[in-house]
C-alpha positions in Angstrom: 0.2 0.0 -0.1 1.3 3.8 -0.5 0.5 7.0 1.0 -0.7 9.8 -0.5 3.0 10.8 -1.6 3.5 7.4 -3.2 5.6 6.3 -0.5 5.2 2.5 0.1 4.4 1.4 3.5 3.6 -2.2 5.4 2.1 -4.3 3.2 -1.9 -5.4 4.1 -1.0 -8.5 6.1 0.9 -6.4 8.4 -1.7 -3.9 8.4 -4.5 -6.1 9.4 -2.3 -7.7 12.2 -2.2 -4.3 13.8 -6.3 -5.0 14.2 -6.5 -6.7 17.8 -9.6 -7.2 19.1 -10.0 -3.9 21.6 -7.5 -2.0 20.0 -4.9 -1.4 17.2 -1.3 -2.0 18.2 2.0 -2.9 16.9 5.8 -2.1 16.7 6.9 1.4 15.5 7.8 1.7 12.5 8.1 -1.4 11.6 4.5 -2.1 11.4 3.1 1.0 12.7 3.9 4.1 10.5 2.6 7.8 10.6 1.4 6.8 7.1 -0.9 4.0 8.4 -1.8 6.5 11.2 -3.2 8.9 8.8 -5.1 6.1 7.0 -6.3 5.3 10.2 -7.7 8.6 10.6 -9.2 8.6 7.1 -11.3 5.1 8.0 -12.5 6.3 10.9 -13.9 9.3 9.7 -15.2 7.4 6.8 -16.8 4.4 9.0 -17.8 6.1 12.4 -18.8 9.3 10.3 -18.2 11.8 13.4 -18.3 15.7 12.5 -15.3 15.9 15.4 -12.8 13.8 16.7 -11.1 14.0 20.0 -7.2 12.7 20.2 -4.9 12.3 23.1 -1.5 10.4 23.8 0.2 9.1 26.1 4.2 10.0 26.6 5.6 7.5 24.1 8.2 8.5 21.8 6.3 7.9 18.7 3.6 9.2 19.9 3.7 13.0 18.0 4.5 12.2 14.8 1.4 9.3 15.4 -0.6 11.7 17.0 -0.2 14.3 13.7 -0.7 12.1 11.2 -3.9 10.6 13.2 -5.4 14.0 13.0 -4.6 15.0 9.7 -6.0 12.1 8.4 -9.0 13.0 10.3 -9.2 16.5 9.0 -8.5 15.6 5.4 -11.8 13.4 5.5 -13.1 16.8 6.7 -13.8 16.0 10.3 -12.7 18.5 13.1 -10.1 17.2 15.3 -9.5 17.9 19.0 -6.0 17.6 19.9 -6.0 17.2 23.9 -2.2 16.6 23.7 -0.8 14.2 26.4 -3.5 12.7 28.8 -3.7 9.2 30.4 -6.4 7.1 28.9 -9.0 7.5 31.5 -9.2 11.0 31.1 -9.6 10.3 27.1 -12.6 8.7 28.0 -13.9 11.1 30.5 -13.3 14.0 27.8 -15.3 11.9 25.1 -18.3 11.5 27.8 -18.2 14.7 29.4 -18.0 16.9 26.5 -20.0 14.9 24.0 -17.4 14.3 21.6 -18.5 11.7 19.1 -15.3 9.8 18.9 -12.0 9.7 20.5 -8.5 8.0 20.1 -6.1 7.5 22.9 -2.8 6.7 21.1 -1.0 4.1 23.4 0.2 1.0 23.6 -1.1 0.6 27.8 1.9 -1.5 29.3 3.4 -2.7 26.2 7.5 -1.8 25.6 8.7 1.3 24.3 8.9 0.5 20.8 5.3 -0.1 20.6 2.4 2.1 20.3 -1.2 1.5 18.9 -4.3 3.4 19.0 -8.1 3.0 21.7 -10.8 4.0 19.8 -14.1 5.1 21.4 -17.7 6.4 20.0 -20.1 8.6 21.7 -20.2 8.3 25.8 -16.7 6.3 25.5 -18.2 3.3 24.1 -14.8 1.1 23.5 -14.7 -0.5 19.6 -14.1 -4.1 19.2 -13.4 -6.0 16.2 -16.6 -7.3 15.9 -17.8 -3.6 16.4 -16.6 -1.0 14.5 -12.9 -1.5 14.4 -13.2 -4.4 11.6 -14.8 -2.0 9.5 -12.1 0.6 9.6 -9.3 -2.1 9.7 -10.8 -3.2 6.3 -11.3 0.6 5.4 -7.4 1.7 5.8 -6.8 -1.7 3.7 -9.2 -0.9 0.7 -7.1 2.5 0.8 -10.3 4.2 -1.4 -11.0 7.5 0.3 -14.2 9.8 -1.1 -12.8 13.9 -0.9 -15.0 15.4 1.0 -16.2 19.3 0.6 -13.1 20.9 2.6 -10.9 20.3 5.5 -11.3 20.0 9.0 -10.7 22.3 11.8 -7.8 21.6 14.1 -8.4 23.3 17.9 -6.5 22.2 21.1 -7.9 21.3 24.7 -6.6 20.7 28.0 -8.5 18.3 29.6 -6.6 17.6 32.7 -7.7 20.0 35.2 -11.4 19.0 34.5 -10.7 15.6 34.8 -9.1 16.0 38.5 -12.2 18.0 39.1 -14.4 14.9 38.2 -12.5 12.5 40.4 -12.8 14.5 43.5 -16.4 15.1 42.8 -16.8 11.6 43.0 -15.7 11.0 46.6 -15.8 13.2 50.0 -12.0 14.4 50.2 -13.1 15.8 53.4 -12.9 12.3 55.2 -9.7 11.2 53.4 -6.9 11.3 56.3 -3.3 12.5 55.8 -2.3 9.2 54.4 1.8 9.0 53.6 1.5 7.3 50.3 4.3 6.3 47.5 3.3 6.5 44.0 5.0 4.7 41.2 3.9 6.3 37.8 6.2 4.0 35.9 7.6 7.7 34.0 3.6 6.9 32.3 0.8 9.5 32.4 0.0 9.0 36.0 3.1 11.6 36.3 0.6 14.1 34.7 -2.9 13.3 36.7 -2.1 12.4 40.2 -0.3 16.0 40.6 -3.3 17.5 39.5 -5.5 15.5 42.1 -3.8 15.3 45.2 -3.4 18.9 45.2 -6.5 18.8 46.9 -5.6 16.3 49.3 -3.8 16.3 53.0 -2.3 13.2 51.8 2.1 13.3 51.6 2.7 11.9 48.5 6.7 10.6 47.8 6.6 10.6 43.9 8.7 7.4 41.8 9.5 8.0 38.5 6.7 10.9 37.7 8.8 12.4 34.8 7.1 11.4 31.5 9.4 9.1 29.6 8.5 6.7 26.4 11.6 4.9 27.0 10.6 3.8 30.3 14.2 4.5 31.9 13.5 2.8 35.5 11.5 -0.1 34.6 8.6 -1.2 32.2 4.9 0.5 33.3 3.4 -2.7 33.8 3.0 -3.4 37.4 1.5 -6.7 37.4 5.1 -7.9 36.5 6.9 -8.4 40.4 10.0 -6.9 38.8 8.4 -3.7 38.0 6.9 -2.8 41.6 9.9 -3.5 43.6 11.5 -0.1 43.8 8.1 0.8 45.5 7.6 -2.2 48.0 11.2 -0.8 49.1 10.2 2.6 49.3 6.8 1.8 50.9 8.8 -0.5 53.9 11.7 2.1 54.0 9.3 5.3 54.1 7.1 4.0 56.6 4.3 4.7 54.3 0.3 3.5 54.7 0.0 2.5 51.2 1.6 2.0 48.1 0.3 2.5 44.1 1.3 1.8 41.4 0.1 2.8 37.5 0.9 1.3 34.3 2.3 3.5 31.0 -1.5 5.0 30.1 -2.6 5.5 33.9 -6.0 3.2 33.4 -4.7 0.2 35.2 -3.8 0.8 39.1 -2.7 -1.6 41.9 -2.0 -1.2 45.8 0.6 -2.1 47.8 -0.2 -2.6 51.7 2.3 -0.9 54.9 4.0 -3.9 54.3 5.0 -3.8 51.1 2.7 -7.1 49.9 1.1 -6.5 46.6 -2.9 -6.8 46.5 -4.7 -8.3 43.4 -7.1 -6.1 41.4 -9.8 -8.5 42.4 -9.1 -7.1 46.6 -9.3 -3.6 45.8 -12.4 -4.3 43.6 -13.9 -5.9 46.8 -12.7 -2.8 48.9 -14.2 0.0 46.4 -17.2 -2.0 45.9 -17.7 -1.2 50.5 -17.7 2.5 49.6 -19.4 2.6 46.7 -22.5 0.6 48.1 -22.6 3.0 50.8 -23.4 5.6 48.7 -25.4 3.2 46.2 -27.3 0.7 48.6 -28.3 -2.1 46.6 -27.1 -1.5 43.8 -25.3 -4.1 41.1 -21.4 -4.7 41.0 -19.7 -6.2 38.3 -16.5 -8.7 38.4 -15.2 -10.8 36.1 -14.9 -14.2 36.7 -11.6 -14.3 37.7 -11.8 -12.7 40.7 -11.8 -14.5 43.9 -15.4 -15.6 45.3 -14.1 -13.4 48.1 -15.4 -10.5 45.9 -19.2 -11.1 45.2 -19.0 -12.4 48.9 -17.9 -8.8 49.9 -20.6 -7.5 47.4 -23.6 -9.3 49.0 -22.4 -8.7 52.5 -22.5 -4.7 51.6 -26.0 -5.0 50.3 -25.0 -5.1 46.5 -26.3 -7.6 43.8 -22.8 -9.5 42.5 -23.0 -9.9 38.9 -20.2 -12.5 37.2 -19.0 -11.1 33.7 -16.8 -12.5 30.8 -12.8 -11.4 31.1 -12.5 -8.2 29.3 -13.5 -4.7 29.1 -15.9 -4.9 26.5 -17.9 -7.7 28.7 -18.1 -5.8 31.7 -18.8 -2.6 30.3 -21.8 -4.4 28.5 -22.9 -6.1 31.1 -22.6 -2.8 33.6 -25.0 -0.9 30.9 -27.1 -3.9 30.8 -27.6 -4.2 34.5 -27.5 -0.3 35.8 -24.4 -1.3 37.4 -22.6 1.6 39.3 -19.3 0.0 39.2 -17.5 -2.9 38.0 -13.9 -4.4 38.8 -11.2 -7.0 36.7 -8.3 -9.0 38.7 -6.1 -6.9 35.9 -6.5 -3.9 37.6 -9.4 -2.0 35.4 -12.2 -0.5 37.6 -15.1 1.0 35.6 -17.6 3.7 37.1 -20.9 4.1 35.9 -20.7 8.2 36.5 -17.7 7.8 34.2 -19.5 6.8 31.2 -18.8 3.0 32.4 -15.0 3.7 31.5 -12.1 3.3 33.5 -10.8 5.0 36.2 -7.3 3.9 38.5 -7.3 7.1 39.8 -11.3 7.2 41.3 -10.9 3.6 42.1 -7.5 4.9 44.3 -9.3 7.7 46.4 -12.0 5.2 46.9 -9.7 3.0 48.8 -8.4 5.9 50.7 -11.8 7.2 51.9 -12.4 3.5 53.3 -8.9 3.5 54.9 -9.4 6.9 56.1 -12.5 5.8 57.7 -11.7 2.4 59.2 -8.9 4.2 60.9 -6.6 1.0 60.6 -3.7 0.1 58.0 -4.5 -0.9 54.7 -3.7 -5.0 55.6 -6.5 -4.9 58.7 -8.7 -3.2 56.3 -8.2 -6.1 53.5 -8.0 -8.9 56.0 -11.4 -9.8 56.7 -12.3 -9.4 53.3 -9.4 -11.6 51.5 -9.8 -15.2 53.3 -8.9 -17.4 50.4 -5.1 -18.0 48.5 -4.8 -17.6 44.7 -2.5 -19.3 42.6 -2.5 -15.6 40.0 -2.4 -16.6 36.2 -0.1 -19.9 35.0 0.4 -19.8 31.0 0.8 -23.0 29.7 1.9 -23.3 25.4 0.2 -26.5 24.5 -0.7 -28.0 20.8 -4.3 -28.2 21.0 -5.6 -25.8 24.0 -9.6 -26.9 23.4 -8.6 -30.7 23.3 -7.0 -30.7 26.7 -10.1 -28.2 28.2 -12.0 -30.8 27.2 -10.4 -33.7 28.9 -9.7 -31.7 32.2 -13.7 -30.5 32.3 -14.2 -34.6 32.0 -12.2 -35.4 34.7 -13.4 -32.9 36.9 -16.9 -33.3 35.6 -16.8 -37.2 36.6 -15.8 -35.8 40.0 -19.0 -34.4 40.6 -17.7 -30.3 40.4 -20.0 -27.5 39.0 -18.7 -26.9 35.7 -19.9 -23.4 33.6 -18.5 -22.2 30.1 -19.4 -18.5 30.3 -15.5 -17.8 30.0 -13.4 -20.5 28.9 -13.7 -23.3 31.3 -14.5 -22.5 35.2 -15.1 -26.3 37.7 -16.2 -25.3 40.9 -15.8 -27.6 44.4 -16.9 -26.4 48.2 -13.4 -25.7 49.0 -11.4 -24.4 45.7 -12.4 -23.9 42.1 -9.9 -23.0 39.0 -11.0 -21.2 35.7 -8.9 -22.1 32.4 -8.8 -19.8 29.4 -7.1 -20.2 26.5 -5.9 -17.3 24.9 -7.3 -15.1 21.9 -4.0 -14.5 20.2 -1.4 -17.2 21.0 -1.6 -21.5 21.5 -1.5 -20.7 25.1 -4.4 -22.0 28.7 -4.2 -19.2 31.1 -4.7 -21.2 34.5 -6.1 -19.3 37.7 -6.9 -21.4 41.0 -8.3 -20.3 44.6 -8.8 -22.4 47.3 -9.5 -22.1 51.4 -5.9 -23.3 51.9 -2.0 -23.2 50.8 -2.2 -27.0 50.8 -5.2 -27.4 48.5 -3.9 -24.6 46.6 -0.7 -26.3 45.9 -2.1 -29.9 45.9 -5.2 -28.8 43.0 -2.6 -26.4 41.0 0.0 -29.5 40.6 -3.0 -31.8 39.8 -4.3 -29.2 36.9 -0.5 -28.5 36.1 -0.1 -32.2 35.2 -3.4 -32.9 33.2 -2.3 -29.9 31.1 1.6 -30.6 30.7 2.7 -28.5 27.6 5.2 -25.8 28.9 5.5 -22.5 30.7 4.4 -19.9 27.6 4.1 -16.1 27.8 2.0 -13.4 28.8 
């Protein structure tokens, strides 16, 4: 394929491979180039037909060139562009919802390595596109490379939304209830370095900032807090500085993880449980959505606090669709994504954080003590295994445990339940991997059952 100036770019197969289930992602410049970004801009306007598109980007080094090309494509196809500049993904979603933009694009590769970049695309009310809902149309139009010429070129305006977003987040919690906690926050040289200071200037907390400089080369560690090596500095800081808690954000600052005052990592499911407690005090009887990888403690906590727990498949499109369907006020995932109805069902790691600060301030206890009665089980974490035939392996595992009297369901992969333990086994969408998550009442049961399932799966340790 060639651009308007006759330069050749990635071939059609490469371009098609950029389009994942929920976003566009690839290595710059081998797969993703400004030329492709330009075409995505034109294709977006052609297929979605918005009059205006909001565009934001994170701090990745390729961001300015990709943003400029994308905006040129949007304008050349006749739509206006609003350049939000450097923003977090949650702030982009907020802006689309709050200011009524019919489309928005966030230029980010989230927690991927520094050489990658990509696009998260949403329509009005921050409804994210997926490959079976709009993203496929954009892909096909990019590859076809036939665009009609509009009557005129769209306009370009700039807008800074970070102060608006900070005010929105602060308005969702009782800031007067938050005590002067000491908090270490690791922004991972990502966009939390821009959003966190704007929020915490209004709070009495003492923030110890780690890696707040925006730097898309990620000089300190990858901005992916789910990997243990990436939170070691934060854990050490929490312990050495006697902090009340630690907080880690990913690169585009939509995912958030907590570290307790002892330096212990807290999974996204248990943060979901804690946020639910406060959310249900403000919204008695409301529905709360959680994905099926979350601990059994999550629906128990929701029920105990008067809420209605709703189980969902893994992934933001499923969580958001279920939230809208059930009019749920909050949704959480084990992966550190937290969704709020008031934020157009989009993520806000910052809002989840402030809600937890409110909870521990009110309890007047350490974070570990607040969590202890909620978190009574042990979990394996996600174990990935490469296998030749994931479907056949999963079927064999199911047959074995069904014969042993387990409950079985297929909401997302295979979930097998017993009174004192359960597991989920899912195939990866993109690789020959099986993803195993096990939870049990005791460490001994967890170890025994995890070994048993792994022996049945066979294969070899896989990636992520």
